[in-house]
C-alpha positions as CSV (number, residue, x, y, z in Angstrom):
1,X,171.5,319.2,162.7
2,X,172.1,317.5,159.4
3,X,175.2,315.2,159.0
4,X,177.5,316.0,156.1
5,X,178.7,313.2,153.9
6,X,181.9,313.6,151.9
7,X,181.8,312.7,148.2
8,X,184.1,310.1,146.6
9,X,183.7,307.1,148.9
10,X,181.1,304.6,150.1
11,X,179.2,305.4,153.2
12,X,181.0,304.4,156.4
13,X,184.5,304.7,154.8
14,X,185.7,308.2,155.5
15,X,188.4,309.4,153.1
16,X,191.9,310.0,154.4
17,X,194.0,312.9,153.7
18,X,194.9,313.3,150.0
19,X,192.6,310.6,148.7
20,X,190.5,307.5,149.1
21,X,192.0,304.4,151.0
22,X,190.4,302.0,148.5
23,X,192.7,303.4,145.7
24,X,195.9,302.8,147.8
25,X,195.4,299.0,148.2
26,X,195.6,298.0,144.5
27,X,198.8,300.0,144.2
28,X,200.4,298.1,147.1
29,X,199.4,294.8,145.6
30,X,200.8,295.7,142.2
31,X,204.1,296.8,143.9
32,X,204.4,293.4,145.7
33,X,203.7,291.6,142.5
34,X,206.3,293.6,140.6
35,X,208.8,292.9,143.4
36,X,208.1,289.2,143.3
37,X,208.5,289.1,139.5
38,X,211.8,291.0,139.9
39,X,213.1,288.4,142.4
40,X,212.0,285.6,140.1
41,X,213.8,287.2,137.2
42,X,217.0,287.6,139.2
43,X,216.9,283.9,140.3
44,X,216.4,282.8,136.7
45,X,219.3,285.0,135.6
46,X,221.5,283.4,138.3
47,X,220.6,279.9,137.2
48,X,221.3,280.8,133.6
49,X,224.7,282.3,134.5
50,X,225.6,279.1,136.5
51,X,224.7,276.9,133.6
52,X,226.8,279.1,131.3
53,X,229.8,278.9,133.6
54,X,229.5,275.2,133.9
55,X,229.3,274.8,130.1
56,X,232.3,277.0,129.5
57,X,234.6,275.6,132.3
58,X,234.7,271.8,132.2
59,X,237.2,271.8,135.1
60,X,234.2,272.2,137.4
61,X,233.4,268.6,136.7
62,X,233.9,266.0,139.5
63,X,237.5,265.2,140.4
64,X,237.1,261.6,139.2
65,X,236.6,262.9,135.6
66,X,239.6,265.2,135.9
67,X,241.9,262.4,137.0
68,X,240.8,260.1,134.2
69,X,240.8,262.5,131.2
70,X,242.3,265.9,131.8
71,X,245.7,265.3,133.5
72,X,247.4,263.2,130.9
73,X,246.7,265.9,128.3
74,X,248.2,268.8,130.2
75,X,251.1,270.3,128.3
76,X,254.1,270.9,130.7
77,X,257.8,270.8,130.3
78,X,259.2,267.3,130.7
79,X,262.4,266.6,132.6
80,X,265.0,264.8,130.4
81,X,264.7,261.1,130.6
82,X,267.4,259.5,132.8
83,X,269.6,257.1,130.8
84,X,268.7,253.5,131.4
85,X,270.8,251.8,134.1
86,X,273.3,249.4,132.6
87,X,272.2,245.8,132.9
88,X,274.6,244.1,135.3
89,X,276.5,241.4,133.6
90,X,276.8,238.1,135.3
91,X,279.8,237.9,137.6
92,X,282.7,236.2,135.9
93,X,284.4,233.7,138.1
94,X,288.1,234.4,138.6
95,X,290.4,232.5,136.4
96,X,292.1,229.5,138.1
97,X,295.7,229.9,139.2
98,X,297.9,227.0,138.5
99,X,301.2,228.4,139.9
100,X,302.4,231.7,141.1
101,X,304.7,234.0,139.1
102,X,307.5,236.1,140.5
103,X,310.7,235.4,142.3
104,X,311.0,233.9,145.7
105,X,313.9,232.5,147.8
106,X,315.2,229.0,147.6
107,X,317.1,229.3,150.9
108,X,316.5,231.1,154.2
109,X,317.9,231.6,157.6
110,X,316.1,228.6,159.2
111,X,314.2,230.9,161.7
112,X,310.4,230.8,161.9
113,X,307.6,233.1,162.8
114,X,304.2,231.9,163.9
115,X,300.6,232.6,163.2
116,X,299.5,233.6,166.7
117,X,295.8,233.0,166.2
118,X,293.8,230.4,168.2
119,X,291.6,228.6,165.7
120,X,288.2,226.9,166.1
121,X,288.0,223.2,166.9
122,X,287.7,221.3,163.6
123,X,285.6,218.2,163.7
124,X,282.7,216.9,165.7
125,X,284.1,214.1,167.8
126,X,287.3,212.4,169.0
127,X,290.5,213.5,170.6
128,X,291.6,217.1,170.0
129,X,295.1,217.4,168.5
130,X,296.6,220.9,168.7
131,X,298.8,222.2,165.9
132,X,300.9,225.4,165.3
133,X,301.6,227.2,162.0
134,X,305.0,228.7,161.2
135,X,306.7,230.2,158.2
136,X,310.4,230.8,157.6
137,X,311.6,234.3,158.0
138,X,312.5,236.0,154.6
139,X,310.2,233.6,152.6
140,X,308.0,236.5,151.6
141,X,304.9,234.6,152.7
142,X,302.3,235.7,155.3
143,X,301.8,233.6,158.4
144,X,298.1,234.4,158.7
145,X,297.4,233.5,155.0
146,X,299.3,230.3,155.3
147,X,297.4,229.4,158.5
148,X,294.1,230.0,156.8
149,X,295.0,227.8,153.9
150,X,296.0,225.0,156.4
151,X,292.8,225.4,158.2
152,X,290.8,225.1,155.0
153,X,292.6,221.9,154.1
154,X,292.0,220.4,157.6
155,X,288.4,221.5,157.8
156,X,287.0,219.8,154.8
157,X,284.4,218.5,154.0
158,X,286.6,215.5,153.2
159,X,289.5,216.1,155.7
160,X,290.8,213.8,158.3
161,X,288.3,215.1,160.9
162,X,285.5,213.4,158.9
163,X,286.5,210.2,160.7
164,X,284.7,211.5,163.8
165,X,287.5,210.1,165.8
166,X,289.7,213.1,165.6
167,X,289.5,216.9,166.1
168,X,292.1,219.5,165.3
169,X,292.7,223.0,166.6
170,X,295.3,225.6,165.7
171,X,297.1,227.2,168.7
172,X,299.6,230.1,169.0
173,X,303.3,229.6,168.6
174,X,304.1,229.6,172.3
175,X,301.4,227.0,173.1
176,X,301.8,223.3,173.7
177,X,301.1,221.4,170.4
178,X,301.1,217.9,169.1
179,X,302.7,219.0,165.8
180,X,303.7,222.1,163.8
181,X,303.0,222.8,160.2
182,X,306.0,224.6,158.7
183,X,306.4,226.5,155.4
184,X,310.1,226.5,154.6
185,X,312.3,227.4,151.7
186,X,313.6,224.4,149.6
187,X,317.0,224.2,151.3
188,X,315.7,224.6,154.8
189,X,313.0,222.0,154.1
190,X,315.6,219.6,152.8
191,X,317.7,220.1,156.0
192,X,314.8,219.6,158.3
193,X,313.5,216.5,156.5
194,X,317.0,215.0,156.5
195,X,317.3,215.5,160.2
196,X,314.0,213.5,160.5
197,X,315.3,210.7,158.3
198,X,313.6,211.7,155.0
199,X,315.4,212.5,151.8
200,X,313.2,214.8,149.7
201,X,315.7,215.4,146.9
202,X,315.0,214.8,143.2
203,X,318.1,215.1,141.0
204,X,320.0,216.5,143.9
205,X,317.6,219.3,144.7
206,X,315.1,219.3,147.6
207,X,311.8,218.8,145.8
208,X,309.0,217.3,147.8
209,X,307.6,218.0,151.2
210,X,307.8,215.7,154.2
211,X,306.9,214.8,157.7
212,X,309.4,214.5,160.5
213,X,308.5,213.6,164.1
214,X,306.1,216.4,165.3
215,X,306.8,218.4,162.1
216,X,304.8,218.7,158.9
217,X,307.2,220.4,156.5
218,X,305.9,222.1,153.3
219,X,308.4,223.0,150.7
220,X,308.0,226.6,149.5
221,X,308.8,225.6,145.9
222,X,305.8,223.3,145.8
223,X,303.6,225.7,147.7
224,X,304.1,228.4,145.0
225,X,304.7,226.3,141.8
226,X,302.7,223.1,142.3
227,X,304.1,220.3,140.1
228,X,304.4,220.0,136.3
229,X,301.8,217.3,135.8
230,X,299.2,219.2,137.8
231,X,299.9,222.4,135.9
232,X,299.7,220.5,132.5
233,X,296.4,219.0,133.5
234,X,295.2,222.5,134.6
235,X,294.6,221.5,138.2
236,X,294.4,224.7,140.3
237,X,297.2,225.5,142.7
238,X,294.6,225.5,145.6
239,X,293.9,221.8,144.9
240,X,297.6,220.9,145.1
241,X,298.0,222.9,148.3
242,X,295.0,221.2,150.0
243,X,296.5,217.8,148.9
244,X,300.0,218.4,150.2
245,X,298.7,219.6,153.6
246,X,296.4,216.5,154.0
247,X,299.1,214.2,152.7
248,X,301.8,215.2,155.1
249,X,299.3,215.6,158.0
250,X,298.2,212.1,157.1
251,X,301.8,210.9,157.7
252,X,301.7,212.7,161.1
253,X,298.5,210.8,161.9
254,X,300.2,207.4,161.1
255,X,299.1,206.8,157.5
256,X,301.5,205.3,154.9
257,X,301.8,205.7,151.1
258,X,299.1,204.1,148.9
259,X,298.8,203.3,145.2
260,X,296.3,204.3,142.5
261,X,293.3,202.0,142.7
262,X,292.6,202.1,138.9
263,X,292.9,204.3,135.9
264,X,290.4,207.2,135.9
265,X,289.7,206.8,139.6
266,X,290.5,209.5,142.2
267,X,294.0,209.3,143.6
268,X,294.1,208.4,147.3
269,X,295.4,211.4,149.3
270,X,298.2,209.1,150.6
271,X,299.4,208.4,147.1
272,X,302.6,210.4,146.1
273,X,300.7,212.7,143.8
274,X,303.6,215.2,143.9
275,X,305.6,212.6,141.9
276,X,302.9,211.0,139.7
277,X,299.3,210.2,139.2
278,X,299.7,206.9,137.3
279,X,296.4,207.2,135.5
280,X,294.4,208.4,138.6
281,X,292.7,211.8,138.9
282,X,294.1,214.4,141.4
283,X,292.3,214.3,144.7
284,X,293.1,216.3,147.8
285,X,290.8,214.6,150.3
286,X,291.2,211.5,152.5
287,X,287.4,211.1,152.8
288,X,284.8,211.1,150.0
289,X,281.1,211.1,150.6
290,X,281.7,210.7,154.3
291,X,283.8,207.5,153.9
292,X,287.5,206.9,154.0
293,X,288.9,206.7,150.5
294,X,292.1,204.7,150.3
295,X,294.1,202.7,147.7
296,X,296.2,199.6,147.9
297,X,299.2,200.0,150.2
298,X,302.5,200.8,148.5
């Protein structure tokens, strides 16, 4: 029986339905090639689009470049500038006070109230002497303020405690004390001093302060007004107050009056600076540069 051979294909390669297999393979290769070319074209288009975006939008640049160049040029509404703070002017020291204005009594009832504080021990060595502080009723003065001024005078530097043989301490009115510092109206001061054997009158009027046994008596006239030659020399009232406390406490401690040691030199605290300076310069302290400063005895 003869074998039939189909036309259209090489021997040994039977044709499939609808055509030869050898014709289908080139078509598949061309399809794959076209698919690869399409993918390549799509990739190239994507790269081109990215390049175009990068060229049109410089904000895609690294953050460092944005911080250095772009931010200062952004237009935005600006808040109104705050007005500059006023430059503080140097503090002006208070003007010195030479005497106090206003009325005050020249006489009082002779009764006293006390500063009831207990103060610190003033000084570094020596016997402690206790003192009280009192003001006359109706004087218009404050006991605490007077006590503070007395403490400033007795603290120094330059006060009596600088001897290192004496310490001082304020105690309340009902405590035992070696002496009391009184602030009294002129008439009461005159009466108290007279009872202690001291006449403080000038031209018939109680003028100065004094010390009587156990009593340091400060005349309210002098405490408020100082004295004319201090005022004329523009010596502050605080200097006179420190002087008069240290002068009268000096008498309580046993010191006597002294004279001016020479024109232009500081007045000794035991000089009667309330009456005159005699060419000396006002000085409220018994110690200067840590050493006792004294003049010739009167």
